C-alpha positions, 0 to 999 in steps of 0.5 A: 532513485527507486522504481516501485511496482505494485501487484495483487489488486483485483476484484473481490466481494465485500468481506473478502481479502487481498494482499498487495505487494510493492516490489522495489528496484533496490534495497529499501532498508535505507528508506525511512518510510514506505507507505500505501496510498489510495485514490478513489474516483473523484476523491483525493489520494489518501494515506492508508498505511505507513511503516518506517525502517524502524518498524513504526506503523500507522494506519488511517482510521478507516482501515485500522483493525482490517489492514496490515502493512509489513515490509521485508527488507531482504526481498525489497518488498512492502505488503498490504494485507487487506481483510474484511474489505468494504465497498468503500475500499474500492480505489487505485492503491499506490506504493510510496517510498520517502527517499531523497530526491523523491518521493517515489510512486508506483503505477498503482493497482486497482482494487474493486470491492463488489457487493 
């Protein structure tokens, strides 16, 4: 099992930046995929970005060029750098670890973008 704790959310103006962190309770080096999802009010949870333990990265089209996912296996932490934030980025952001017998989810961190 692995526990995930997100941090770094908050209130930011449109065009601003935030960096989210996801701290894992154990080594993430063996976890094949670490991901960030988000869920806005009234909408389904959607994949924002994912990174494999081999370094392959993918992004949702809506965040390409603005968000950057990274992982620091030594710190058991995954990051999501979010730049040029838009109103539509407002959501609860969740960290996900694709690891048997999971997947595992964090509790989420709120990101609110204001005009």
